[in-house]
C-alpha positions as CSV (number, residue, x, y, z in Angstrom):
1,M,0.8,-5.4,36.3
2,T,4.1,-5.4,34.3
3,R,7.1,-5.2,36.7
4,P,10.1,-3.5,35.2
5,S,12.9,-5.8,34.2
6,F,16.3,-5.6,32.4
7,S,18.3,-8.3,30.7
8,V,21.7,-8.2,29.0
9,L,21.4,-10.0,25.6
10,H,25.0,-9.7,24.5
11,T,28.3,-8.3,25.9
12,H,31.0,-7.1,23.6
13,R,34.7,-6.9,24.5
14,G,35.4,-3.6,26.2
15,G,32.1,-3.5,28.0
16,A,29.6,-2.5,25.4
17,R,26.4,-4.5,25.7
18,L,23.0,-5.1,24.0
19,G,20.1,-5.1,26.4
20,R,16.4,-4.9,26.9
21,L,14.5,-2.8,29.4
22,V,10.8,-3.9,29.8
23,T,8.4,-1.4,31.3
24,A,4.6,-1.2,31.7
25,H,4.4,1.0,28.6
26,G,6.7,-1.0,26.3
27,T,10.1,-2.4,25.7
28,V,13.3,-0.4,25.1
29,E,16.1,-2.0,23.2
30,T,19.4,-0.7,24.6
31,P,21.7,1.2,24.1
32,A,18.9,3.8,23.6
33,F,18.7,7.5,23.2
34,M,15.9,9.4,25.0
35,P,14.6,12.5,23.2
36,V,14.1,15.3,25.8
37,A,10.5,16.3,26.6
38,T,11.2,18.4,29.7
39,H,7.7,19.9,30.0
40,G,5.9,17.0,28.5
41,S,6.7,17.7,24.9
42,V,9.6,17.1,22.5
43,K,9.8,20.6,21.0
44,G,8.7,20.7,17.4
45,V,7.8,17.0,17.0
46,L,4.5,15.1,17.2
47,P,4.4,11.9,19.3
48,S,3.5,10.0,16.2
49,Q,6.6,11.4,14.5
50,L,8.7,10.2,17.4
51,T,7.4,6.7,16.9
52,E,8.1,6.9,13.2
53,L,11.6,8.1,14.0
54,G,12.2,5.0,16.1
55,A,12.1,6.6,19.6
56,T,11.0,4.1,22.2
57,I,11.4,6.1,25.4
58,V,11.4,9.9,26.2
59,L,12.7,11.9,29.2
60,S,10.6,14.5,31.1
61,N,11.4,16.5,34.2
62,A,9.3,16.0,37.4
63,Y,10.4,19.3,38.9
64,H,9.4,21.3,35.9
65,L,6.1,19.5,35.5
66,A,5.3,20.0,39.2
67,Q,5.8,23.7,38.7
68,R,3.7,23.9,35.5
69,P,1.0,22.6,35.0
70,G,1.2,21.0,38.4
71,V,0.9,17.4,39.5
72,E,-2.8,17.7,40.2
73,V,-3.5,19.0,36.7
74,V,-1.5,16.1,35.2
75,E,-3.5,13.7,37.2
76,A,-6.8,15.3,36.2
77,L,-5.8,15.0,32.6
78,G,-5.3,11.2,32.9
79,G,-1.6,11.1,33.8
80,L,1.6,12.1,32.0
81,H,1.3,9.6,29.1
82,R,-2.3,10.7,28.4
83,M,-1.4,14.4,28.6
84,M,1.6,14.0,26.3
85,G,-0.2,11.8,23.8
86,W,2.7,9.4,24.2
87,D,2.1,5.7,24.6
88,G,5.7,4.5,25.2
89,P,7.9,4.5,28.3
90,I,8.7,7.8,30.1
91,L,11.7,8.4,32.4
92,T,11.6,11.5,34.6
93,D,14.5,13.3,36.3
94,S,13.6,14.2,39.8
95,G,15.1,17.7,39.8
96,G,18.6,17.3,41.2
97,F,20.2,19.1,38.3
98,Q,17.7,22.0,38.7
99,V,18.8,22.4,42.3
100,M,22.2,23.2,40.9
101,S,21.2,25.2,37.8
102,L,18.7,27.3,39.6
103,A,21.1,27.9,42.5
104,G,19.9,31.5,43.1
105,L,16.4,30.3,43.8
106,V,17.2,27.3,46.1
107,R,18.5,26.5,49.5
108,V,19.7,22.9,50.2
109,D,20.0,21.3,53.6
110,D,20.2,17.7,54.8
111,D,16.4,17.3,54.8
112,G,15.8,18.5,51.3
113,V,15.5,21.6,49.1
114,S,13.7,24.9,49.7
115,Y,13.1,26.9,46.5
116,R,11.3,29.8,44.8
117,S,9.5,28.6,41.7
118,H,11.2,29.9,38.5
119,V,7.7,30.1,37.1
120,D,5.8,32.3,39.6
121,G,8.1,32.8,42.5
122,R,6.1,30.7,44.9
123,A,7.9,29.2,47.8
124,G,8.2,25.4,47.8
125,R,9.9,22.5,49.5
126,M,11.1,19.2,48.0
127,R,12.3,16.3,50.1
128,P,13.5,13.0,48.6
129,E,10.2,11.4,49.6
130,D,8.3,14.2,47.8
131,A,10.4,13.6,44.6
132,I,9.4,9.9,44.5
133,A,5.7,10.7,45.3
134,V,5.5,13.2,42.5
135,Q,6.9,10.8,39.9
136,E,4.6,8.0,41.1
137,R,1.6,10.4,40.7
138,L,2.8,11.4,37.2
139,G,2.6,7.7,36.3
140,V,6.0,7.4,34.8
141,D,7.9,4.2,34.0
142,V,11.3,5.1,35.3
143,A,11.9,7.5,38.2
144,M,15.1,9.0,39.5
145,S,16.0,9.5,43.1
146,L,16.6,13.1,44.3
147,D,20.3,13.8,44.3
148,E,22.6,16.8,44.9
149,C,24.6,17.7,41.8
150,V,27.5,20.0,42.3
151,P,29.0,22.3,39.6
152,A,32.4,21.9,38.1
153,G,35.0,23.3,40.4
154,A,33.2,22.5,43.6
155,S,35.4,22.1,46.7
156,A,36.3,18.7,48.1
157,H,34.0,19.5,51.1
158,E,31.1,20.3,48.8
159,V,31.6,17.1,46.8
160,A,31.8,14.9,49.9
161,R,28.7,16.6,51.4
162,A,26.7,16.1,48.2
163,V,27.6,12.4,48.1
164,R,26.5,12.0,51.7
165,R,23.2,13.7,51.0
166,T,22.6,11.9,47.8
167,T,23.0,8.5,49.5
168,A,20.8,9.5,52.4
169,W,18.1,11.0,50.1
170,A,18.2,7.8,47.9
171,A,17.6,5.6,51.0
172,R,14.7,7.8,52.2
173,G,13.1,8.0,48.7
174,R,13.4,4.3,48.2
175,A,11.8,3.5,51.5
176,T,8.7,5.4,50.5
177,R,8.3,3.9,47.1
178,R,4.8,2.5,46.5
179,R,4.4,1.6,42.8
180,E,5.9,-1.8,41.8
181,D,5.4,-1.1,38.1
182,M,7.8,1.9,38.2
183,A,11.5,1.3,38.1
184,L,13.6,3.5,40.5
185,F,17.2,4.5,39.7
186,G,19.8,5.8,42.1
187,I,22.2,8.5,40.9
188,V,26.0,8.2,41.5
189,Q,27.6,11.5,42.3
190,G,31.1,12.4,43.4
191,A,32.2,15.0,40.8
192,F,35.7,14.1,39.5
193,D,37.0,12.5,42.7
194,P,37.6,8.8,42.2
195,E,37.2,8.0,45.9
196,Q,34.0,9.9,46.2
197,R,32.6,8.3,43.0
198,A,33.5,4.8,44.4
199,A,31.9,5.6,47.8
200,S,28.7,6.9,46.1
201,A,28.4,3.8,43.9
202,T,29.1,1.4,46.7
203,E,26.5,2.9,48.9
204,L,23.8,3.1,46.2
205,V,24.4,-0.4,45.0
206,A,23.9,-1.7,48.6
207,L,20.4,-0.1,48.4
208,D,19.6,-2.4,45.5
209,F,18.0,0.0,43.0
210,D,16.4,-1.1,39.7
211,G,19.0,0.8,37.8
212,Y,21.8,3.3,38.2
213,A,22.7,6.6,36.7
214,A,26.0,8.5,36.5
215,G,25.2,12.1,37.3
216,G,27.2,15.3,37.5
217,L,29.1,14.7,34.3
218,S,27.5,17.5,32.1
219,V,28.2,20.5,34.3
220,G,30.9,22.3,32.3
221,E,33.9,20.1,32.8
222,P,36.4,19.3,30.0
223,P,35.4,16.4,27.7
224,G,38.4,14.4,28.7
225,E,37.4,14.5,32.4
226,T,33.9,13.4,31.6
227,A,35.2,10.4,29.7
228,R,37.6,9.5,32.5
229,V,35.0,9.6,35.3
230,A,32.3,8.0,33.2
231,E,34.6,5.0,32.5
232,L,35.5,4.8,36.2
233,T,31.9,5.0,37.3
234,V,30.4,2.4,34.9
235,K,32.8,-0.2,36.2
236,L,31.4,0.3,39.7
237,L,27.8,-0.5,38.7
238,P,26.2,-4.0,38.6
239,A,26.2,-5.7,35.2
240,D,22.6,-6.9,35.6
241,R,21.0,-3.4,36.0
242,P,20.6,-0.7,33.4
243,R,23.2,2.1,33.4
244,Y,22.2,5.6,32.5
245,L,24.7,8.4,31.6
246,M,22.8,11.6,32.2
247,G,22.9,14.6,29.9
248,T,25.5,13.5,27.4
249,G,26.1,14.3,24.5
250,T,27.3,14.5,20.9
251,P,27.1,11.5,18.4
252,G,30.7,10.7,19.2
253,D,29.8,10.7,22.9
254,L,27.0,8.2,22.4
255,L,29.4,5.9,20.5
256,R,32.2,6.2,23.1
257,F,30.0,5.8,26.2
258,A,28.0,2.9,24.7
259,G,31.3,1.3,24.2
260,M,31.9,1.6,27.9
261,G,28.7,-0.2,28.8
262,Y,26.1,2.5,29.3
263,D,22.6,1.7,28.2
264,L,20.6,4.9,28.3
265,F,21.4,8.5,27.2
266,D,19.6,11.8,26.9
267,C,20.7,15.2,25.6
268,V,19.1,18.4,24.4
269,L,21.6,18.9,21.6
270,P,19.6,17.4,18.7
271,T,16.5,19.5,19.5
272,R,18.1,22.7,20.8
273,N,20.7,22.9,18.1
274,A,18.0,22.3,15.5
275,R,16.1,25.4,16.6
276,N,19.3,27.3,16.2
277,G,19.9,26.0,12.6
278,M,22.6,23.4,13.4
279,L,22.2,20.0,11.8
280,F,24.1,16.8,12.5
281,T,25.6,14.8,9.6
282,R,28.2,12.1,9.4
283,D,30.5,14.7,7.8
284,G,30.1,17.1,10.8
285,K,27.8,20.0,11.6
286,V,25.9,22.0,9.0
287,M,25.0,25.6,9.9
288,I,22.0,26.0,7.6
289,R,22.0,29.8,7.8
290,N,25.3,30.1,6.1
291,A,25.3,31.8,2.7
292,C,27.0,28.9,1.0
293,H,23.7,26.9,1.3
294,A,21.5,29.6,-0.4
295,R,21.3,27.8,-3.9
296,D,22.4,24.3,-2.7
297,P,19.9,21.7,-4.1
298,R,21.4,18.9,-2.1
299,P,19.8,17.5,1.1
300,V,21.4,18.2,4.4
301,D,22.9,14.7,4.4
302,E,22.9,12.6,1.2
303,H,23.2,9.4,3.3
304,C,20.1,10.3,5.4
305,S,16.6,8.8,4.7
306,C,14.7,11.2,7.1
307,Y,11.6,13.1,5.9
308,T,13.6,16.4,5.8
309,C,16.3,15.0,3.6
310,R,13.9,13.3,1.3
311,R,11.8,16.4,0.7
312,F,13.8,19.5,1.3
313,S,17.1,21.0,0.0
314,R,19.7,22.9,2.0
315,G,18.6,26.0,0.1
316,A,15.0,25.6,1.0
317,L,15.9,25.0,4.7
318,R,18.1,28.1,4.8
319,H,15.2,30.2,3.4
320,L,12.8,28.8,6.0
321,H,15.3,29.4,8.8
322,L,16.1,33.0,7.8
323,A,12.4,33.7,7.4
324,H,11.8,32.5,10.9
325,E,9.2,30.0,9.8
326,M,8.2,27.4,12.4
327,L,8.6,24.7,9.8
328,A,12.4,25.3,9.8
329,A,12.8,24.2,13.4
330,Q,10.5,21.3,12.9
331,L,12.3,20.0,9.9
332,A,15.7,20.5,11.5
333,T,14.5,18.7,14.6
334,L,13.2,15.7,12.6
335,H,16.5,15.4,10.9
336,N,18.6,15.7,14.0
337,L,16.5,13.2,16.0
338,H,16.6,10.8,13.1
339,F,20.4,11.1,13.0
340,Y,20.7,10.3,16.7
341,L,18.2,7.5,16.7
342,Q,19.6,5.9,13.5
343,L,23.1,6.0,15.2
344,M,21.6,4.0,18.1
345,R,20.1,1.5,15.7
346,E,23.6,1.1,14.1
347,I,25.2,0.7,17.5
348,R,22.7,-2.0,18.4
349,A,23.1,-3.8,15.1
350,A,26.9,-3.8,15.4
351,L,26.6,-5.2,18.9
352,A,24.2,-7.9,17.7
353,E,26.6,-8.8,14.9
354,G,29.6,-8.8,17.2
355,T,31.3,-6.1,15.0
356,F,31.0,-3.1,17.4
357,P,31.8,-0.3,16.6
358,G,31.7,-1.4,13.0
359,R,29.2,0.4,10.9
360,A,28.1,2.5,13.9
361,A,31.5,4.3,13.6
362,V,30.6,5.0,10.0
363,A,27.2,6.3,11.0
364,A,28.8,8.6,13.6
365,G,31.2,9.8,10.9
366,A,33.1,12.9,11.8
367,W,31.8,12.8,15.3
368,A,33.3,9.4,16.1
């Protein structure tokens, strides 16, 4: 049995660090970006293509998988790795964000969450112990504690209550953990209140989790506030554990937050924006539907070596997008994920060379 472990290989001034997360399904060199596979699939991309792109870990969502196809079905199909056709590490969010985003369907109390399934309306109940048990049954490599995430603009009372619940739920979930080959992360909450953030981090660190996440920082707040609280939070987390900034962000965000010392990132932007015809380049965004691309023989990004840029012109991609061909979304997704994963490679290389941000800033280009 491979027990999860994390080591810091090099620390750069300012806090950025090069690390290595070892799991039962493989090693993740950090800082790393996790493509989002909410329902057990990164939309528009084969698992083999993810490997070719350089992805080493993906993110799924335990709440969504429990609703459809159901934990029992995933188990019957050989576990989440087998069902997905993905051999590498998987991190699952427990569903705390869904508690907030599906607010009209849920009721939260100190013991847990009662909800109506967004899939079929069935009544359900999720306690912190249930969240851990579901993730263990899915067979994932990194699990997240159940937390309460409050929206931007929440009152001081709501923030304090969410921090209290998050700590209590983290302790209860941790106490029921059974799988030693699965890492378990606690999630720091506290909205934009420095005192609540500090209290949340202190209480979770005392519980001695395998890693820690900064949650509640992608809920509609101004970017400047996100950066301020992210920097405050990372300084409260132990240096010998992986640090995960949840749900953020643009290529510039990845560069900025890796510079603060965060190790893991996820975001739907590269895949969601691809389906809407927006492609990332070091010169900024390209909206492929725009008429200016109709006869453009150039690739999306002349500095890019991805399959899409090697084989297809902007004009061809625009035609496919306007014709609503499935291939358009697939090619755009390949490009965007390549852009993100190449940026992470450049960040790691700059850290290894001691030149951070160095060429990573060049790779991020207009987003830096």
